[in-house]
C-alpha positions in Angstrom: -2.9 58.1 -6.4 -5.1 55.3 -7.6 -7.9 53.8 -5.5 -7.4 50.3 -4.0 -9.4 47.7 -5.9 -12.4 46.6 -4.0 -13.0 42.9 -3.4 -15.5 41.4 -5.8 -19.0 41.0 -4.3 -21.0 37.9 -5.1 -24.5 38.6 -6.4 -27.2 37.6 -3.9 -28.7 35.3 -6.4 -25.4 33.3 -6.7 -25.3 32.9 -2.9 -28.7 31.3 -2.9 -27.5 28.5 -5.2 -24.5 27.3 -3.2 -24.8 23.7 -2.1 -25.2 23.2 1.7 -21.9 22.7 3.5 -22.5 18.9 4.0 -23.0 18.2 0.3 -20.1 17.9 -2.2 -19.9 20.4 -5.0 -21.7 19.4 -8.2 -18.4 18.9 -10.1 -16.8 16.7 -7.4 -16.1 13.1 -8.5 -18.5 10.5 -7.2 -17.5 8.7 -3.9 -15.8 5.4 -4.6 -17.9 2.3 -4.2 -17.0 0.1 -1.3 -14.7 -2.8 -2.3 -16.5 -5.8 -3.7 -14.3 -8.4 -2.2 -11.5 -8.8 0.4 -9.0 -8.8 -2.4 -10.4 -5.6 -3.8 -10.1 -4.1 -0.3 -6.5 -5.1 0.0 -5.7 -3.8 -3.4 -7.3 -0.5 -2.5 -4.9 -0.1 0.4 -1.7 -1.3 -1.2 -2.4 -2.3 -4.8 0.2 -0.3 -6.7 3.7 -1.3 -7.7 5.5 1.2 -5.5 3.6 0.5 -2.3 4.3 -3.2 -2.6 8.0 -2.6 -3.4 8.3 -0.3 -0.4 6.9 -3.0 1.9 9.5 -5.4 0.4 12.3 -2.8 0.9 11.3 -2.6 4.6 11.3 -6.4 5.2 14.8 -6.4 6.6 14.3 -3.5 9.0 13.7 0.2 9.1 15.1 2.6 6.5 15.4 6.3 6.0 14.0 8.2 3.0 17.3 8.4 1.0 17.9 4.7 1.6 14.5 3.9 0.2 15.1 6.3 -2.7 18.4 4.5 -3.6 16.9 1.1 -3.0 14.0 1.6 -5.4 15.5 2.6 -8.8 13.1 4.6 -10.9 10.9 6.0 -8.1 10.6 9.8 -8.1 11.0 11.5 -4.7 7.4 13.0 -4.9 6.0 9.5 -5.5 8.0 8.0 -2.7 6.7 10.7 -0.3 3.1 10.1 -1.4 3.4 6.3 -1.0 5.0 6.6 2.4 2.3 8.9 3.6 -0.4 6.7 2.3 1.1 3.5 3.8 1.4 5.3 7.1 -2.3 6.4 7.0 -3.2 2.8 6.2 -1.3 1.5 9.2 1.2 -0.4 7.1 4.2 1.7 8.2 5.4 3.3 11.4 7.2 6.6 11.1 9.8 7.6 13.7 11.7 10.9 13.7 15.4 10.6 14.0 16.2 14.3 13.6 14.2 17.3 14.7 16.2 19.9 12.8 15.8 19.4 10.0 12.9 17.0 10.5 14.0 13.5 9.2 12.1 10.3 9.5 12.8 6.6 9.6 10.2 4.1 8.3 9.5 0.5 9.4 6.7 -2.0 9.0 3.9 -2.1 11.5 2.3 -5.4 12.6 -0.1 -5.1 9.6 2.9 -4.4 7.4 4.6 -7.5 8.6 1.4 -9.5 8.0 1.4 -8.1 4.4 5.0 -9.2 4.0 3.9 -12.8 4.2 1.5 -12.3 1.3 4.2 -10.5 -0.6 6.6 -13.4 -0.2 3.9 -15.7 -1.8 3.4 -13.3 -4.6 7.2 -13.0 -5.2 7.5 -16.8 -5.2 4.6 -17.0 -7.7 6.5 -14.5 -9.9 9.7 -16.4 -9.6 8.0 -19.7 -10.7 6.2 -18.0 -13.6 8.4 -15.3 -15.2 6.9 -13.0 -17.8 7.7 -13.7 -21.5 11.3 -12.6 -22.1 12.1 -12.1 -18.4 14.8 -13.9 -16.5 13.5 -16.5 -14.0 14.1 -15.8 -10.4 15.0 -18.3 -7.7 12.0 -19.5 -5.7 11.9 -19.5 -1.9 13.9 -22.5 -0.6 14.1 -24.4 2.7 17.4 -23.3 4.2 18.3 -26.8 5.6 17.7 -28.9 2.5 17.3 -26.4 -0.4 13.9 -27.7 -1.6 11.6 -25.0 -3.0 8.9 -24.1 -0.5 5.2 -24.5 -1.1 2.4 -22.6 0.6 -0.5 -24.5 2.0 -3.7 -23.6 3.8 -3.5 -24.8 7.4 -6.1 -25.0 10.2 -4.4 -24.4 13.5 -7.4 -25.7 15.5 -7.5 -29.1 13.7 -3.8 -29.3 13.0 -4.5 -30.2 9.4 -3.5 -29.0 6.0 -6.6 -27.9 4.1 -6.9 -28.7 0.4 -7.2 -25.8 -2.1 -10.7 -26.8 -3.2 -11.9 -26.8 0.4 -10.1 -23.5 1.2 -11.9 -21.9 -1.8 -15.2 -22.6 -0.1 -14.1 -21.1 3.3 -15.7 -17.8 4.3 -14.3 -15.2 6.7 -16.5 -14.6 9.7 
């Protein structure tokens, strides 16, 4: 009968060189720098293709995982899972169980997600008006009553005035 292998003991000298518990290991990547602008902060939260397409897919209401998988051609299930979890952590999505056994979830936009949807509509409209070389043009957003393409404007609700782009560029968030 052979003897059971003994657990390997760490030499005492190695134990003296371990970093304190509150310090990251020497080979850990550096902590990311804080975002340099409000746009950088937004992109850090939702700045990849699949996250933005997921928000778009949820604009018309809640969806289940398989519905999202079918509605986003080309996304791998593991990427979809990752993006759904990240968007939930960021407060963009609300996740509700619809089945306990097996656990199944339904995803919808939170209030922050609906706010993001407004910015996405502007980005989509920009893309429709300026298609990439060789790409088909898409229809811009139009006014339902008269069919005129819509334009986005800065608006001050206190003054009740439209603000010129050059004036909005000088505005600062407080």
